[in-house]
C-alpha positions as a Python dict, from the first residue, in 0.01 Angstrom:
ca = {
    (1, 'M'): (0, 0, 0),
    (2, 'Q'): (290, 242, -3),
    (3, 'Q'): (171, 599, 26),
    (4, 'F'): (267, 874, -214),
    (5, 'E'): (366, 1074, 92),
    (6, 'Y'): (388, 1448, 50),
    (7, 'I'): (603, 1622, 305),
    (8, 'C'): (634, 1982, 190),
    (9, 'K'): (347, 2173, 39),
    (10, 'P'): (478, 2331, -282),
    (11, 'V'): (464, 2707, -291),
    (12, 'G'): (673, 2765, -602),
    (13, 'T'): (671, 2657, -961),
    (14, 'A'): (993, 2463, -996),
    (15, 'V'): (910, 2094, -980),
    (16, 'K'): (1151, 1821, -1076),
    (17, 'I'): (1103, 1447, -1056),
    (18, 'T'): (1433, 1268, -1062),
    (19, 'D'): (1503, 919, -1188),
    (20, 'N'): (1567, 699, -888),
    (21, 'S'): (1454, 348, -808),
    (22, 'H'): (1412, 451, -443),
    (23, 'A'): (1178, 736, -522),
    (24, 'F'): (931, 626, -258),
    (25, 'S'): (1176, 561, 20),
    (26, 'N'): (1119, 714, 362),
    (27, 'N'): (1443, 909, 361),
    (28, 'K'): (1418, 1259, 497),
    (29, 'I'): (1417, 1541, 250),
    (30, 'L'): (1739, 1728, 185),
    (31, 'I'): (1836, 2073, 73),
    (32, 'A'): (1905, 2072, -299),
    (33, 'A'): (2003, 2431, -362),
    (34, 'V'): (1975, 2780, -221),
    (35, 'T'): (1964, 3103, -416),
    (36, 'M'): (1928, 3461, -300),
    (37, 'S'): (1549, 3449, -325),
    (38, 'S'): (1450, 3085, -300),
    (39, 'I'): (1534, 2753, -143),
    (40, 'N'): (1499, 2416, -314),
    (41, 'V'): (1432, 2096, -125),
    (42, 'I'): (1407, 1738, -243),
    (43, 'T'): (1122, 1536, -97),
    (44, 'S'): (1143, 1167, -14),
    (45, 'Q'): (1000, 1104, -362),
    (46, 'N'): (1303, 1284, -513),
    (47, 'I'): (1084, 1571, -625),
    (48, 'E'): (1260, 1904, -615),
    (49, 'I'): (1037, 2192, -505),
    (50, 'E'): (1124, 2558, -492),
    (51, 'Y'): (1021, 2772, -196),
    (52, 'E'): (1041, 3150, -218),
    (53, 'L'): (1214, 3294, 87),
    (54, 'A'): (1033, 3553, 295),
    (55, 'S'): (1180, 3898, 238),
    (56, 'L'): (1300, 4138, 505),
    (57, 'G'): (995, 4352, 435),
    (58, 'D'): (762, 4055, 489),
    (59, 'R'): (925, 3986, 824),
    (60, 'I'): (908, 4349, 937),
    (61, 'L'): (541, 4388, 848),
    (62, 'G'): (457, 4058, 1016),
    (63, 'Y'): (645, 4172, 1326),
    (64, 'I'): (453, 4501, 1333),
    (65, 'I'): (119, 4322, 1298),
    (66, 'D'): (210, 4090, 1585),
    (67, 'W'): (294, 4381, 1812),
    (68, 'L'): (-27, 4563, 1723),
    (69, 'I'): (-215, 4252, 1829),
    (70, 'I'): (-13, 4230, 2152),
    (71, 'F'): (-78, 4596, 2237),
    (72, 'A'): (-448, 4553, 2165),
    (73, 'Y'): (-454, 4249, 2393),
    (74, 'I'): (-281, 4439, 2676),
    (75, 'I'): (-516, 4736, 2650),
    (76, 'L'): (-822, 4511, 2638),
    (77, 'I'): (-720, 4311, 2946),
    (78, 'V'): (-634, 4623, 3148),
    (79, 'V'): (-955, 4804, 3055),
    (80, 'V'): (-1180, 4503, 3119),
    (81, 'F'): (-1013, 4442, 3455),
    (82, 'R'): (-1050, 4806, 3558),
    (83, 'I'): (-1416, 4823, 3457),
    (84, 'S'): (-1509, 4490, 3619),
    (85, 'T'): (-1322, 4538, 3949),
    (86, 'G'): (-1254, 4909, 3980),
    (87, 'L'): (-899, 4825, 4087),
    (88, 'D'): (-570, 4942, 3945),
    (89, 'F'): (-434, 4661, 3730),
    (90, 'F'): (-76, 4761, 3806),
    (91, 'G'): (-139, 4814, 4176),
    (92, 'E'): (-36, 4601, 4468),
    (93, 'Q'): (-146, 4272, 4313),
    (94, 'L'): (178, 4190, 4134),
    (95, 'W'): (51, 3855, 4006),
    (96, 'L'): (-187, 4030, 3767),
    (97, 'P'): (83, 4199, 3555),
    (98, 'L'): (273, 3868, 3564),
    (99, 'L'): (-36, 3684, 3440),
    (100, 'L'): (-60, 3933, 3155),
    (101, 'G'): (311, 3931, 3076),
    (102, 'V'): (361, 3556, 3037),
    (103, 'P'): (129, 3519, 2733),
    (104, 'V'): (287, 3828, 2578),
    (105, 'L'): (639, 3699, 2640),
    (106, 'C'): (560, 3354, 2498),
    (107, 'Y'): (339, 3477, 2214),
    (108, 'D'): (580, 3399, 1932),
    (109, 'L'): (691, 3062, 2068),
    (110, 'L'): (338, 2937, 2132),
    (111, 'S'): (203, 3072, 1803),
    (112, 'E'): (471, 2907, 1592),
    (113, 'L'): (451, 2583, 1792),
    (114, 'F'): (75, 2538, 1772),
    (115, 'F'): (3, 2704, 1437),
    (116, 'N'): (262, 2534, 1219),
    (117, 'G'): (530, 2800, 1221),
    (118, 'Q'): (301, 3102, 1197),
    (119, 'S'): (206, 3383, 1430),
    (120, 'A'): (-89, 3603, 1338),
    (121, 'G'): (146, 3851, 1172),
    (122, 'K'): (326, 3582, 973),
    (123, 'K'): (-6, 3436, 862),
    (124, 'A'): (-127, 3778, 751),
    (125, 'M'): (191, 3819, 544),
    (126, 'G'): (173, 3466, 405),
    (127, 'I'): (503, 3348, 553),
    (128, 'K'): (600, 3067, 790),
    (129, 'V'): (896, 2912, 969),
    (130, 'I'): (1040, 2599, 808),
    (131, 'S'): (1335, 2378, 891),
    (132, 'L'): (1623, 2385, 642),
    (133, 'T'): (1553, 2017, 585),
    (134, 'G'): (1212, 2121, 449),
    (135, 'E'): (1028, 1962, 740),
    (136, 'R'): (821, 2124, 1010),
    (137, 'P'): (1060, 2254, 1279),
    (138, 'T'): (1088, 2064, 1604),
    (139, 'F'): (1003, 2210, 1943),
    (140, 'G'): (1376, 2252, 2004),
    (141, 'Q'): (1415, 2460, 1689),
    (142, 'Y'): (1120, 2681, 1779),
    (143, 'L'): (1262, 2723, 2130),
    (144, 'I'): (1606, 2824, 2002),
    (145, 'R'): (1454, 3082, 1766),
    (146, 'W'): (1252, 3222, 2055),
    (147, 'L'): (1546, 3240, 2297),
    (148, 'F'): (1765, 3418, 2040),
    (149, 'R'): (1504, 3693, 2007),
    (150, 'L'): (1685, 3833, 2309),
    (151, 'V'): (1995, 3885, 2093),
    (152, 'D'): (1830, 3954, 1758),
    (153, 'F'): (1580, 4208, 1889),
    (154, 'T'): (1593, 4304, 2257),
    (155, 'I'): (1961, 4359, 2341),
    (156, 'S'): (2058, 4490, 1997),
    (157, 'S'): (1745, 4701, 1948),
    (158, 'H'): (1657, 4485, 1645),
    (159, 'L'): (1983, 4567, 1465),
    (160, 'V'): (2127, 4214, 1473),
    (161, 'G'): (1808, 4063, 1336),
    (162, 'L'): (1772, 4322, 1060),
    (163, 'I'): (2134, 4300, 948),
    (164, 'M'): (2142, 3921, 952),
    (165, 'V'): (1824, 3881, 747),
    (166, 'A'): (1939, 4142, 496),
    (167, 'A'): (2291, 4002, 461),
    (168, 'T'): (2258, 3623, 479),
    (169, 'E'): (2196, 3406, 177),
    (170, 'R'): (1899, 3225, 331),
    (171, 'K'): (1759, 3544, 487),
    (172, 'Q'): (1811, 3414, 840),
    (173, 'R'): (1842, 3605, 1162),
    (174, 'L'): (2088, 3471, 1417),
    (175, 'G'): (1820, 3258, 1583),
    (176, 'D'): (1738, 3098, 1249),
    (177, 'M'): (2101, 3016, 1179),
    (178, 'V'): (2150, 2847, 1516),
    (179, 'A'): (1816, 2663, 1496),
    (180, 'G'): (1857, 2559, 1131),
    (181, 'T'): (1542, 2734, 1013),
    (182, 'T'): (1432, 3008, 778),
    (183, 'L'): (1106, 3173, 667),
    (184, 'I'): (934, 3097, 338),
    (185, 'K'): (633, 3235, 157),
    (186, 'T'): (328, 3013, 178),
    (187, 'T'): (123, 3180, -95),
    (188, 'P'): (158, 2980, -419),
    (189, 'R'): (293, 3163, -721),
    (190, 'T'): (28, 2990, -928),
    (191, 'Q'): (-283, 3181, -1027),
    (192, 'L'): (-646, 3095, -949),
    (193, 'E'): (-675, 2887, -1261),
    (194, 'D'): (-380, 2680, -1139),
    (195, 'T'): (-548, 2570, -817),
    (196, 'M'): (-561, 2202, -737),
    (197, 'Y'): (-915, 2116, -840),
    (198, 'V'): (-1061, 2129, -1185),
    (199, 'S'): (-1408, 2259, -1267),
    (200, 'G'): (-1707, 2057, -1148),
    (201, 'T'): (-1775, 1729, -1322),
    (202, 'P'): (-2113, 1644, -1478),
    (203, 'A'): (-2348, 1414, -1289),
    (204, 'D'): (-2305, 1137, -1547),
    (205, 'Y'): (-1925, 1153, -1538),
    (206, 'E'): (-1766, 807, -1541),
    (207, 'V'): (-1459, 759, -1326),
    (208, 'I'): (-1171, 600, -1514),
    (209, 'Y'): (-935, 536, -1225),
    (210, 'P'): (-1130, 454, -905),
    (211, 'E'): (-797, 371, -740),
    (212, 'V'): (-740, 743, -688),
    (213, 'V'): (-929, 714, -359),
    (214, 'N'): (-605, 581, -215),
    (215, 'L'): (-437, 917, -270),
    (216, 'K'): (-437, 1203, -22),
    (217, 'D'): (-519, 1566, -88),
    (218, 'A'): (-151, 1649, -54),
    (219, 'D'): (-68, 1391, -322),
    (220, 'L'): (-306, 1561, -562),
    (221, 'E'): (-156, 1901, -486),
    (222, 'L'): (180, 1761, -593),
    (223, 'V'): (27, 1625, -914),
    (224, 'K'): (-118, 1969, -980),
    (225, 'E'): (221, 2128, -931),
    (226, 'V'): (363, 1896, -1196),
    (227, 'I'): (82, 1989, -1437),
    (228, 'V'): (144, 2360, -1380),
    (229, 'A'): (520, 2318, -1429),
    (230, 'V'): (469, 2123, -1753),
    (231, 'R'): (230, 2383, -1890),
    (232, 'R'): (474, 2662, -1819),
    (233, 'S'): (795, 2491, -1925),
    (234, 'G'): (669, 2257, -2196),
    (235, 'N'): (879, 1979, -2043),
    (236, 'T'): (651, 1678, -2089),
    (237, 'T'): (914, 1448, -1939),
    (238, 'L'): (799, 1563, -1596),
    (239, 'A'): (445, 1451, -1673),
    (240, 'L'): (566, 1114, -1798),
    (241, 'Q'): (773, 1055, -1485),
    (242, 'A'): (482, 1154, -1261),
    (243, 'Q'): (254, 920, -1458),
    (244, 'Q'): (492, 629, -1412),
    (245, 'K'): (519, 686, -1038),
    (246, 'I'): (140, 703, -997),
    (247, 'E'): (98, 390, -1205),
    (248, 'Q'): (342, 208, -980),
    (249, 'L'): (180, 339, -665),
    (250, 'L'): (-181, 261, -760),
    (251, 'H'): (-99, -49, -966),
    (252, 'I'): (-279, 87, -1270),
    (253, 'R'): (-204, 148, -1636),
    (254, 'S'): (-276, 471, -1817),
    (255, 'R'): (-559, 464, -2069),
    (256, 'Q'): (-453, 799, -2214),
    (257, 'H'): (-196, 854, -2485),
    (258, 'E'): (-62, 1176, -2328),
    (259, 'P'): (88, 1178, -1975),
    (260, 'L'): (-48, 1527, -1911),
    (261, 'F'): (-400, 1413, -1995),
    (262, 'F'): (-351, 1118, -1760),
    (263, 'L'): (-261, 1350, -1473),
    (264, 'Q'): (-559, 1572, -1545),
    (265, 'T'): (-784, 1266, -1545),
    (266, 'I'): (-643, 1162, -1208),
    (267, 'L'): (-739, 1502, -1068),
    (268, 'T'): (-1086, 1491, -1222),
    (269, 'D'): (-1156, 1138, -1098),
    (270, 'Y'): (-1040, 1228, -750),
    (271, 'Q'): (-1256, 1541, -735),
    (272, 'H'): (-1561, 1356, -865),
    (273, 'I'): (-1526, 1070, -617),
    (274, 'T'): (-1458, 1289, -315),
    (275, 'S'): (-1748, 1520, -401),
    (276, 'K'): (-1983, 1223, -366),
    (277, 'L'): (-1858, 1126, -21),
}
């Protein structure tokens, strides 16, 4: 069965389902629009999702946090080595400083590569690196960003990076522009009551749509985003379009009169079934 694949986790509130007979094609997502504070992408299901761009302040604070962690790591390694061996860490054994320096030098590259575009500082600030296509960046993109740190930060004493992020429309430093990436906020704008799952279901709850087991958690997050958008905008057409796509995907027919109620039931059924697993 064709999956309701979800490529980009929504972190904004703008959700749009477009009319297209190829809504479930495997085409890569494309940039739909860019504003001064957000970037819109269209998923392979032709659903437009808004991502809030990370601000210059977010980047700076994340950078500071990362360097505090690096300094703490350096001090810890040097102190532990001195206590355990009694030798001078920066003495004649040149391989020891080199062993310490390599992890520090590659910290950003390895962090973003293995932790989905986030270093510890970025994670603390709720921001991450994303490709301008909306997908997770490739190794090549991460590598380019890392290499251009030499220009953005080291050679220019951070001036190039600061100016570029402050002046460019997509808030990109030079490395981002060359790599085709930017930073977005990962913290949803929705409130606690807008989280994906509804309140617990009673023990005697009867599932209406058992087919929901064929959906993934990411699919349900997307459904929730549609519900939130409909509640805020009052545009019930979004709910109807989402209902039709789910009906096609799961080969079911709605038993509810209102599309929004159908989507809520899908969420409730899914939560109830998965809680029993």
